[in-house]
C-alpha positions as CSV (number, residue, x, y, z in Angstrom):
1,M,-43.9,21.0,-11.1
2,P,-44.0,24.5,-12.6
3,L,-45.8,27.2,-10.7
4,T,-48.2,29.8,-11.9
5,T,-47.9,32.2,-9.3
6,G,-50.4,35.0,-8.8
7,T,-51.6,37.7,-6.4
8,G,-55.2,38.0,-7.7
9,P,-57.9,36.1,-9.4
10,G,-56.9,37.2,-12.9
11,D,-53.7,35.3,-12.4
12,F,-55.7,32.0,-11.9
13,A,-54.4,30.3,-15.0
14,A,-52.7,27.0,-14.7
15,T,-51.9,25.0,-17.8
16,D,-50.9,21.4,-18.4
17,G,-48.0,20.6,-15.9
18,S,-48.3,23.6,-13.9
19,I,-50.3,24.6,-10.7
20,S,-51.8,27.8,-9.7
21,K,-50.5,29.4,-6.4
22,F,-52.6,32.0,-4.3
23,E,-51.0,34.2,-1.7
24,H,-53.8,36.5,-0.8
25,P,-56.7,36.3,1.7
26,D,-59.5,36.2,-1.0
27,Q,-61.7,34.2,-3.2
28,V,-61.8,33.2,-6.6
29,L,-65.2,33.1,-8.7
30,V,-65.3,30.5,-11.7
31,G,-68.2,30.7,-14.0
32,G,-70.9,33.2,-14.5
33,S,-69.9,36.6,-15.7
34,N,-66.4,36.3,-13.9
35,S,-63.0,36.3,-15.4
36,F,-62.9,32.4,-15.6
37,Q,-65.5,30.8,-17.5
38,F,-66.7,27.0,-17.7
39,S,-66.4,25.5,-21.0
40,G,-67.8,22.4,-22.4
41,I,-70.9,22.2,-20.0
42,S,-74.1,21.3,-21.7
43,I,-77.4,20.7,-20.1
44,P,-80.1,19.3,-22.2
45,A,-83.7,20.6,-22.4
46,N,-86.3,18.9,-20.4
47,V,-84.1,17.5,-17.5
48,T,-84.4,17.8,-13.9
49,I,-81.0,18.5,-12.0
50,T,-80.4,15.9,-9.3
51,G,-77.0,17.0,-7.9
52,M,-73.6,18.3,-8.6
53,D,-70.3,17.5,-7.7
54,V,-67.1,19.4,-7.5
55,L,-63.6,18.1,-7.7
56,L,-60.6,20.3,-6.3
57,V,-57.2,19.1,-6.6
58,T,-55.4,21.2,-4.1
59,A,-53.0,21.6,-1.4
60,I,-52.0,24.0,1.4
61,L,-48.6,25.5,2.4
62,G,-48.7,26.6,6.0
63,V,-51.3,25.9,8.7
64,T,-54.9,27.1,8.2
65,S,-57.9,27.3,10.5
66,T,-60.3,27.2,7.6
67,A,-62.1,23.7,7.4
68,P,-62.3,22.2,3.8
69,S,-66.1,22.5,4.0
70,D,-65.7,26.3,4.1
71,V,-63.7,26.4,0.6
72,I,-66.2,25.8,-2.0
73,D,-69.6,27.6,-2.6
74,V,-72.0,27.2,-5.3
75,S,-74.4,29.6,-7.1
76,V,-76.7,29.2,-9.8
77,N,-77.8,32.9,-10.1
78,D,-74.3,34.4,-11.3
79,G,-73.2,34.8,-7.8
80,S,-76.2,36.8,-6.3
81,S,-76.5,34.3,-3.7
82,F,-74.9,31.0,-2.8
83,G,-76.0,27.9,-1.4
84,S,-74.8,25.5,1.5
85,N,-71.5,24.5,2.3
86,V,-70.4,20.8,1.7
87,V,-68.1,18.6,3.5
88,P,-65.6,17.2,1.1
89,S,-64.2,13.5,1.0
90,P,-61.7,13.5,2.4
91,N,-62.1,16.3,4.8
92,A,-58.6,17.3,5.2
93,F,-56.1,19.6,3.4
94,Q,-52.8,18.0,2.4
95,S,-49.6,19.8,2.8
96,F,-47.9,21.0,-0.4
97,L,-44.9,19.5,0.5
98,S,-46.3,16.0,0.1
99,G,-48.1,17.1,-3.2
100,V,-51.6,17.9,-4.4
101,S,-54.6,15.6,-3.6
102,P,-58.3,15.5,-4.6
103,L,-61.2,16.8,-2.6
104,L,-64.6,15.8,-3.8
105,Y,-67.6,18.0,-2.8
106,G,-71.1,16.8,-3.5
107,S,-72.6,13.9,-5.2
108,S,-75.3,13.0,-7.6
109,T,-78.0,13.8,-5.1
110,E,-76.3,16.9,-3.4
111,L,-78.1,20.1,-4.5
112,W,-75.9,22.3,-2.1
113,G,-79.2,23.8,-0.4
114,I,-80.4,25.2,-3.7
115,P,-84.0,24.5,-4.3
116,I,-84.7,22.7,-7.8
117,S,-87.8,25.3,-8.6
118,G,-86.4,28.7,-8.9
119,G,-82.8,27.5,-8.7
120,W,-81.5,24.8,-10.4
121,D,-84.2,24.8,-13.0
122,T,-83.1,28.3,-13.8
123,L,-79.9,27.2,-15.2
124,D,-79.7,27.5,-19.2
125,S,-78.2,24.8,-21.3
126,S,-74.6,26.0,-21.1
127,A,-75.0,26.6,-17.3
128,S,-73.9,30.2,-17.9
129,D,-75.1,31.5,-14.4
130,L,-73.2,28.7,-12.4
131,V,-70.7,30.0,-10.3
132,I,-68.2,28.1,-8.2
133,R,-66.6,30.2,-5.4
134,I,-63.3,29.1,-4.2
135,N,-62.5,30.6,-0.7
136,T,-58.7,30.5,-1.0
137,V,-57.9,30.2,2.8
138,A,-54.7,32.0,1.9
139,S,-54.3,34.0,5.3
140,N,-51.5,34.5,7.6
141,G,-48.9,33.8,5.0
142,N,-50.4,30.5,3.8
143,V,-50.6,29.5,0.3
144,I,-53.2,27.5,-1.5
145,Y,-52.0,25.7,-4.5
146,I,-54.9,24.6,-7.1
147,D,-54.1,22.0,-9.8
148,Q,-57.4,21.6,-11.3
149,L,-61.1,22.0,-10.5
150,Q,-63.9,19.9,-12.2
151,V,-67.7,20.2,-12.1
152,R,-70.1,17.4,-12.9
153,I,-73.7,18.2,-13.1
154,Y,-76.1,15.2,-12.7
155,Y,-79.6,15.3,-14.2
156,E,-82.7,12.8,-15.1
157,T,-84.8,13.2,-18.2
158,V,-88.3,14.4,-17.7
159,S,-90.8,12.9,-19.8
160,N,-94.5,14.2,-20.0
161,T,-95.5,12.7,-23.2
162,G,-96.8,9.4,-22.0
163,G,-99.4,7.5,-23.9
164,L,-103.0,6.9,-22.8
165,I,-104.1,3.4,-21.6
166,Q,-107.9,2.4,-22.0
167,L,-109.5,-0.4,-20.8
168,T,-112.7,-1.2,-22.9
169,N,-114.7,-4.5,-22.5
170,G,-111.7,-6.3,-21.5
171,L,-109.5,-5.1,-24.2
172,V,-106.2,-3.0,-23.4
173,Q,-105.2,-0.5,-25.9
174,I,-101.7,1.3,-25.8
175,S,-101.4,4.5,-27.8
176,E,-97.8,6.0,-28.1
177,G,-96.6,4.7,-24.9
178,F,-95.4,1.3,-23.1
179,V,-96.3,-0.6,-20.0
180,R,-93.4,-1.5,-17.6
181,L,-93.8,-4.6,-15.4
């Protein structure tokens, strides 16, 4: 597997068939006003965010004292503040000598400690203020390899345009709506 080797966040650029390598005890910010932008995210208008998951396909070369739950942080305000850490599944790094493996953080109902009101509801349709911080845990000579990062945002449609149901002399009228039984 070819390697894209870097010493700074500007070197985070894996292409098909390659993997990014970080040898510095730092962090990588993806999204928002940072170097690495999300593309293809589209959040429809009039929806409520119900959760988000992040799939990180990665491996570590060396021994790390950093728990996988400390690797991914989420911000919805361009990195001004970050929500709570989330424990991934599985909750263990794989050795690079065995290849990369996926860590899934979050779920369709995980809001990462970020409130809906004043938090998730502030994202625009392209999620331009969404930032994923990868704490690279590459200290003491350790190396983290990142093959891919996928973000999935879950939402439900909010509808406030229901019709009016009136009862008049035993008659039920439905105007611009429907009745669920």
